[in-house]
DRENLUM-551737 format. One line per field, with one value per residue (C-alpha): residue number from 0; residue in one letter; y negated, z negated, x negated. Coordinates in nm, 4 decimals, m for minus. Example, Ala and Ser with C-alpha at 12.3 -4.5 7.8 and 13.67 -1.06 7.14 Angstrom:
BEGIN
seq <- c(0|1) .
type <- c(A|S) .
py <- c(0.4500|0.1060) .
pz <- c(m0.7800|m0.7140) .
px <- c(m1.2300|m1.3670) .
REM end
This chain:
BEGIN
seq <- c(0|1|2|3|4|5|6|7|8|9|10|11|12|13|14|15|16|17|18|19|20|21|22|23|24|25|26|27|28|29|30|31|32|33|34|35|36|37|38|39|40|41|42|43|44|45|46|47|48|49|50|51|52|53|54|55|56|57|58|59|60|61|62|63|64|65|66|67|68|69|70|71|72|73|74|75|76|77|78|79|80|81|82|83|84|85|86|87|88|89|90|91|92|93|94|95|96|97|98|99|100|101|102|103|104|105|106|107|108|109|110|111|112|113|114|115|116|117|118|119|120|121|122|123|124|125|126|127|128|129|130|131|132|133|134|135|136|137|138|139|140|141|142|143|144|145|146|147|148|149|150|151|152|153|154|155|156|157|158|159|160|161|162|163|164|165|166|167|168|169|170|171|172|173|174|175|176|177|178|179|180|181|182|183|184|185|186|187|188|189|190|191|192|193|194|195|196|197|198|199|200|201|202|203|204|205|206|207|208|209|210|211|212|213|214|215|216|217|218|219|220|221|222|223|224|225|226|227|228|229|230|231|232|233|234|235|236|237|238|239|240|241|242|243|244|245|246|247|248|249|250|251|252|253|254|255|256|257|258|259|260|261|262|263|264|265|266|267|268|269|270|271|272|273|274|275|276|277|278|279|280|281|282|283|284|285|286|287|288|289|290|291|292|293|294|295|296|297|298|299|300|301|302|303|304|305|306|307|308|309|310|311|312|313|314|315|316|317|318|319|320|321|322|323|324|325|326|327|328|329|330|331|332|333|334|335|336|337|338|339|340|341|342|343) .
type <- c(X|X|X|X|X|X|X|X|X|X|X|X|X|X|X|X|X|X|X|X|X|X|X|X|X|X|X|X|X|X|X|X|X|X|X|X|X|X|X|X|X|X|X|X|X|X|X|X|X|X|X|X|X|X|X|X|X|X|X|X|X|X|X|X|X|X|X|X|X|X|X|X|X|X|X|X|X|X|X|X|X|X|X|X|X|X|X|X|X|X|X|X|X|X|X|X|X|X|X|X|X|X|X|X|X|X|X|X|X|X|X|X|X|X|X|X|X|X|X|X|X|X|X|X|X|X|X|X|X|X|X|X|X|X|X|X|X|X|X|X|X|X|X|X|X|X|X|X|X|X|X|X|X|X|X|X|X|X|X|X|X|X|X|X|X|X|X|X|X|X|X|X|X|X|X|X|X|X|X|X|X|X|X|X|X|X|X|X|X|X|X|X|X|X|X|X|X|X|X|X|X|X|X|X|X|X|X|X|X|X|X|X|X|X|X|X|X|X|X|X|X|X|X|X|X|X|X|X|X|X|X|X|X|X|X|X|X|X|X|X|X|X|X|X|X|X|X|X|X|X|X|X|X|X|X|X|X|X|X|X|X|X|X|X|X|X|X|X|X|X|X|X|X|X|X|X|X|X|X|X|X|X|X|X|X|X|X|X|X|X|X|X|X|X|X|X|X|X|X|X|X|X|X|X|X|X|X|X|X|X|X|X|X|X|X|X|X|X|X|X|X|X|X|X|X|X|X|X|X|X|X|X|X|X|X|X|X|X|X|X|X|X|X|X) .
py <- c(m15.0168|m15.0498|m14.8409|m14.9188|m14.7189|m14.7762|m14.5621|m14.5174|m14.3528|m14.1660|m14.1427|m13.8364|m13.9142|m13.6325|m13.4362|m13.1369|m12.8109|m12.5438|m12.2618|m12.4985|m12.7690|m13.0635|m13.3223|m13.6834|m13.8625|m13.7796|m13.9674|m14.0219|m14.2416|m14.4087|m14.4721|m14.7387|m14.7613|m15.0581|m15.2079|m15.5093|m15.4658|m15.0901|m14.9300|m14.5767|m14.4561|m14.1411|m13.9955|m13.8115|m13.6357|m13.4089|m13.1976|m13.2285|m12.8929|m12.7190|m12.8976|m12.7873|m13.1542|m13.2597|m13.3894|m13.6985|m13.8085|m13.7925|m14.1660|m14.2119|m13.9742|m14.1375|m14.4737|m14.3182|m14.1888|m14.5331|m14.7048|m14.4609|m14.4467|m14.5348|m14.1797|m14.0559|m13.8003|m13.4784|m13.5824|m13.7075|m13.3908|m13.1694|m13.3645|m13.3612|m12.9834|m12.9940|m13.2486|m13.0937|m13.3629|m13.6356|m13.4285|m13.4259|m13.7974|m13.8744|m13.6473|m13.8055|m14.1602|m14.1003|m13.9265|m14.2188|m14.4693|m14.3119|m14.2840|m14.5404|m14.5579|m14.5066|m14.2975|m14.0750|m13.8539|m13.5611|m13.6740|m13.4052|m13.3366|m13.3670|m13.7251|m13.7976|m13.7073|m13.4291|m13.1285|m13.0526|m12.8255|m12.5542|m12.5907|m12.4236|m12.5968|m12.6234|m12.5391|m12.6643|m12.4881|m12.5954|m12.4804|m12.2279|m12.4760|m12.7297|m12.4714|m12.3548|m12.7147|m12.7577|m12.4385|m12.5432|m12.8791|m12.7174|m12.4714|m12.7474|m12.9466|m12.6711|m12.4923|m12.1232|m12.0697|m12.1351|m12.1294|m12.1030|m12.1595|m11.8943|m11.7981|m12.0747|m11.9687|m11.6240|m11.3775|m11.2185|m11.5638|m11.6168|m11.2786|m11.3754|m11.6966|m11.5047|m11.2410|m11.5205|m11.6299|m11.2755|m11.2137|m11.4936|m11.4761|m11.1809|m11.1847|m11.2495|m11.5605|m11.7055|m11.6275|m11.6327|m11.6983|m11.7255|m11.8844|m11.7672|m11.9952|m11.7122|m11.6790|m11.2958|m11.0869|m10.8156|m10.5342|m10.6585|m10.7846|m10.4640|m10.4059|m10.7616|m10.7340|m10.4219|m10.6134|m10.9047|m10.6770|m10.5327|m10.8763|m10.8693|m11.1515|m11.2651|m11.2953|m11.4059|m11.6574|m11.5967|m11.3529|m11.3405|m11.5970|m11.6361|m11.4867|m11.1435|m10.9974|m10.6309|m10.6609|m10.8674|m10.6206|m10.3315|m10.5302|m10.6129|m10.2475|m10.1181|m10.4047|m10.3505|m10.7242|m10.9164|m11.1256|m11.4628|m11.5981|m11.9663|m12.0781|m11.7840|m11.9793|m12.2884|m12.3331|m12.0446|m12.1921|m12.0528|m11.8056|m11.4971|m11.5595|m11.6309|m11.3260|m11.1060|m11.2322|m11.1486|m10.8120|m10.7215|m10.8343|m10.7704|m10.9966|m10.9996|m11.3823|m11.6819|m12.0341|m12.3278|m12.6643|m12.8957|m13.1198|m12.8183|m12.6301|m12.8945|m13.0444|m12.9569|m12.7748|m12.5781|m12.4700|m12.3769|m12.1523|m11.9676|m11.9298|m11.7754|m11.5254|m11.4408|m11.3775|m11.1603|m10.9427|m10.9416|m11.1599|m11.4026|m11.7649|m12.0871|m12.4435|m12.6325|m12.9867|m13.0451|m13.3204|m13.5911|m13.9167|m13.9531|m14.0612|m13.7210|m13.5333|m13.7003|m13.5842|m13.2307|m13.2086|m13.3193|m13.0714|m12.7944|m12.8581|m12.8272|m12.4684|m12.3530|m12.1514|m12.0663|m11.9490|m12.2092|m12.4267|m12.5920|m12.9540|m13.0693|m13.2790|m13.6295|m13.7037|m13.6248|m13.9754|m14.2975|m14.5083|m14.3107|m14.4872|m14.5457|m14.3471|m14.1951|m13.8500|m13.7158|m13.3827|m13.2667|m12.9201|m12.7564|m12.9113|m13.1950|m13.4565|m13.7718|m14.0391|m14.3016|m14.5454|m14.5635|m14.7652|m14.7274|m14.9741|m14.9058|m15.1852|m15.1204) .
pz <- c(m12.7537|m12.8598|m13.0801|m13.2811|m13.5112|m13.7885|m13.9676|m14.3437|m14.5784|m14.8751|m15.1819|m15.4055|m15.7756|m15.8425|m15.6017|m15.4883|m15.4097|m15.1532|m15.0088|m14.7187|m14.9421|m15.1667|m15.0596|m15.1712|m14.8980|m14.6233|m14.3013|m14.1752|m13.9160|m13.9399|m13.6328|m13.6175|m13.3350|m13.3152|m13.1013|m13.1980|m13.5732|m13.5809|m13.6930|m13.7274|m13.9285|m13.8675|m13.9931|m13.8006|m14.0437|m13.9638|m14.1849|m14.0742|m13.9858|m13.9831|m13.7581|m13.3953|m13.2969|m13.4980|m13.1776|m13.0749|m12.8458|m13.1196|m13.1572|m12.7802|m12.7447|m13.0319|m12.8574|m12.5326|m12.7110|m12.8513|m12.5170|m12.3501|m12.6143|m12.3405|m12.2051|m12.4958|m12.7696|m12.5668|m12.2872|m12.5336|m12.7404|m12.4352|m12.3162|m12.6608|m12.7005|m12.7954|m13.0701|m13.3113|m13.5767|m13.3217|m13.2068|m13.5636|m13.6094|m13.2931|m13.3988|m13.7424|m13.6083|m13.3671|m13.6338|m13.8659|m13.5918|m13.5306|m13.9017|m14.0940|m14.3451|m14.1935|m14.4969|m14.5031|m14.2022|m14.3058|m14.5441|m14.7996|m15.1674|m15.1939|m15.0665|m15.2775|m15.5803|m15.6925|m15.5929|m15.6094|m15.4256|m15.6161|m15.5603|m15.6695|m15.8867|m15.6964|m15.8731|m15.7057|m15.7201|m15.9622|m16.2782|m16.4765|m16.7533|m16.4944|m16.3319|m16.6706|m16.7656|m16.4438|m16.5104|m16.8663|m16.7361|m16.4704|m16.7160|m16.9698|m16.6939|m16.6375|m16.3316|m16.3094|m15.9822|m15.9705|m15.6584|m15.7238|m15.4588|m15.4804|m15.2967|m15.3891|m15.7357|m15.8653|m15.7941|m16.1392|m16.2945|m16.0838|m16.1935|m16.5575|m16.5094|m16.3581|m16.6332|m16.8875|m16.7373|m16.7250|m17.0890|m17.1816|m16.9071|m16.7235|m16.3502|m16.4414|m16.6338|m16.3984|m16.0303|m15.9231|m15.5689|m15.4538|m15.1422|m15.0192|m14.7123|m14.5258|m14.7826|m14.7971|m14.5620|m14.3864|m14.5388|m14.8957|m14.8633|m14.9454|m15.2664|m15.3779|m15.2927|m15.5123|m15.8077|m15.7475|m15.7038|m16.0518|m16.1871|m16.0390|m15.7933|m15.5521|m15.2496|m15.1096|m14.8284|m14.5482|m14.7195|m14.4182|m14.1509|m13.8619|m13.5151|m13.6512|m13.5483|m13.5640|m13.9076|m14.0362|m13.8942|m14.0708|m14.3926|m14.3738|m14.3067|m14.6035|m14.8492|m15.2076|m15.2191|m14.9781|m14.7309|m14.5935|m14.2718|m14.2802|m14.0713|m13.8415|m13.6914|m13.6006|m13.2276|m13.1272|m12.8655|m12.6762|m12.7593|m12.6137|m12.7803|m13.1159|m13.0912|m12.9954|m13.2903|m13.5452|m13.3849|m13.3892|m13.7412|m13.9108|m14.2125|m14.5109|m14.4980|m14.2903|m14.4188|m14.2148|m14.2167|m13.9742|m13.9122|m13.8054|m13.5897|m13.4001|m13.6402|m13.6593|m13.3269|m13.4170|m13.7509|m13.5963|m13.3408|m13.6007|m13.8369|m13.5645|m13.4729|m13.8357|m13.9201|m13.6112|m13.7393|m14.1066|m14.2125|m14.5014|m14.4879|m14.6784|m14.5931|m14.7194|m14.6786|m14.5324|m14.7744|m14.5980|m14.7698|m14.9181|m14.5736|m14.4240|m14.7429|m14.7508|m14.3970|m14.4683|m14.7921|m14.6263|m14.3430|m14.5905|m14.7913|m14.4743|m14.4339|m14.7547|m14.8701|m15.2387|m15.2972|m15.4199|m15.1457|m15.1237|m15.1583|m15.4763|m15.3203|m15.3587|m15.6804|m15.5471|m15.4316|m15.6134|m15.3229|m15.1969|m15.0659|m15.3573|m15.2986|m15.4650|m15.4597|m15.8066|m15.9708|m16.2748|m16.4293|m16.1285|m15.8754|m15.6247|m15.6557|m15.4724|m15.7366|m15.6010|m15.8727|m15.7189|m15.4059|m15.1161|m15.1015|m14.7532|m14.5560|m14.2035) .
px <- c(m0.4785|m0.8403|m1.0665|m1.3776|m1.6017|m1.8510|m2.1049|m2.0854|m2.3362|m2.1880|m2.4117|m2.3877|m2.3542|m2.5997|m2.8209|m2.6142|m2.7902|m2.7096|m2.9197|m2.9946|m3.1405|m3.0550|m2.7971|m2.8389|m2.6453|m2.4006|m2.3349|m1.9850|m1.8166|m1.4766|m1.2609|m0.9923|m0.7414|m0.5095|m0.2384|m0.0290|0.0281|m0.0252|m0.3513|m0.4742|m0.7743|m0.9764|m1.3041|m1.5735|m1.8034|m2.0961|m2.3180|m2.6789|m2.8285|m2.4911|m2.2417|m2.2622|m2.2347|m2.5397|m2.6993|m2.8993|m2.6142|m2.3486|m2.2977|m2.3091|m2.0146|m1.8293|m1.8688|m1.7453|m1.4352|m1.3577|m1.4221|m1.1824|m0.9120|m0.6606|m0.6992|m0.4898|m0.5330|m0.5027|m0.7397|m0.9998|m0.9679|m1.0209|m1.3249|m1.4896|m1.4966|m1.8669|m1.7974|m1.5448|m1.5844|m1.5050|m1.2079|m1.0813|m1.1433|m0.9464|m0.6598|m0.6547|m0.6601|m0.3727|m0.1647|m0.2361|m0.1474|0.1932|0.2804|0.4833|0.1991|m0.1495|m0.2507|0.0614|m0.0014|0.2196|0.4966|0.5799|0.6315|0.2543|0.2485|0.5583|0.3510|0.5845|0.3737|0.0019|m0.2391|m0.4241|m0.8005|m1.1217|m1.3800|m1.7084|m2.0350|m2.3516|m2.6874|m2.9550|m3.1259|m2.9204|m2.8420|m2.7184|m2.4914|m2.3621|m2.2806|m2.0837|m1.8892|m1.8039|m1.6820|m1.4598|m1.3094|m1.2464|m1.0757|m0.8216|m0.9589|m0.8713|m1.0625|m1.4367|m1.6538|m2.0262|m2.2914|m2.5612|m2.8774|m3.1206|m3.2343|m3.3299|m3.0485|m3.0764|m3.0304|m2.7178|m2.5831|m2.6385|m2.4421|m2.1512|m2.1733|m2.1482|m1.8157|m1.6820|m1.7729|m1.5335|m1.2713|m1.1194|m1.0421|m0.6784|m0.7789|m1.0433|m1.0874|m1.4521|m1.5693|m1.9296|m2.0764|m2.4153|m2.4271|m2.6041|m2.8840|m2.9017|m3.1107|m2.9039|m3.1105|m3.0513|m2.6951|m2.5054|m2.7014|m2.6357|m2.2666|m2.2420|m2.3855|m2.1503|m1.8474|m1.9063|m1.8121|m1.4609|m1.5191|m1.2503|m1.4810|m1.8139|m1.8523|m2.1005|m2.3418|m2.5782|m2.6552|m2.4156|m2.4721|m2.5609|m2.2257|m2.3208|m2.4773|m2.1844|m1.9325|m2.1068|m2.1183|m1.7461|m1.6655|m1.8656|m1.8381|m1.7220|m1.6388|m1.4124|m1.6132|m1.5067|m1.6572|m1.7481|m2.0478|m1.9692|m1.6769|m1.8796|m1.9388|m1.7109|m1.4782|m1.1809|m0.9060|m1.0747|m1.4104|m1.2489|m1.0254|m1.3203|m1.5251|m1.2550|m1.1841|m1.5524|m1.6393|m1.3024|m1.3612|m1.1296|m1.0999|m1.2005|m1.2754|m1.1487|m1.3275|m1.1456|m1.4487|m1.6562|m1.4043|m1.2074|m0.9571|m0.5889|m0.5813|m0.8931|m0.7472|m0.4142|m0.5853|m0.7939|m0.4962|m0.2838|m0.5547|m0.6275|m0.2648|m0.2202|m0.5062|m0.4073|m0.6997|m0.6570|m0.7698|m0.8025|m0.9014|m1.2041|m1.3262|m1.6723|m1.7755|m1.5758|m1.4897|m1.1422|m1.0182|m1.0887|m1.0058|m0.6649|m0.5871|m0.7074|m0.5087|m0.1850|m0.2371|m0.3181|m0.0024|0.2063|0.0820|0.2553|m0.0434|m0.0560|m0.4154|m0.6672|m0.8122|m1.1537|m1.0448|m1.2179|m1.4949|m1.3499|m1.5367|m1.8849|m1.9726|m2.0518|m1.9222|m1.6250|m1.3150|m1.0767|m0.7594|m0.4514|m0.6133|m0.6859|m0.7568|m0.5603|m0.5692|m0.7291|m0.4915|m0.5187|m0.2450|m0.1396|m0.0892|0.1504|0.0420|m0.3058|m0.3774|m0.6131|m0.9021|m1.0303|m1.1911|m1.3076) .
REM end
């Protein structure tokens, strides 16, 4: 068995804004393992400035993993604990290698094309008219769950945008989520959550920056709006530390991004702890190409969750890998009439 990797730059169709800045490109790395006629494909994707493995020695460790692929999936996974996106890429590649079809990692009604996955429509930050245009497009496309990134423009302007949706659609008609990406200051967060809660929102992701456990715990205890931890989970390793974090903060939800928390095994660990403590969860992509998104979607479907997931990122790039993944009426589907066009 041998393994190789290559870097690939994904180009956004339009600049995409978050509270951490504007995204124009995203780096990712593909892994291919092969033996005889069998191949397996994985993706290692980081988010600069966010992923815990955004380090100068990232590619060095990716090369080490490929050079030592003979050690096997479990040994490599254990030794790459500081590189969760490489862990996920290795897991993905081995699962792909052992599958009958390297792109069907978890056969199901989803991969048969007979069942879809409910997803939220993602609204990027920008000028109010740009955000309103995105919302109109998502609603026209059949989405009944909208996730809007907030925290980069004037808060009153963001409130007005959300009010505009609520004037037309009730909470029963359209579910609204917001994601602050840690943009609020602890001393202002509760006041802002009260204003958002008045608009019948489903939840807010990461209202304040991570690693402020006491402040986040107080916010989750007092909040008028359900809070979902996202960045808070990144870099938190080990059962006891993860359990302690959830017990201390007591969030209403957690958000799981496999590339940021150690892939399938990382998600499974957090899900088990969350369910033991009565905490809700959903799964979100971390802007991977369609290779990674495909693996995440198939894994997500296997969990039998019914709330909308964050898997609507496949159409962001002008040079994404062509795939059977498509979005129809607010759901992600696997279209068997479409082929993969992946070349390593």
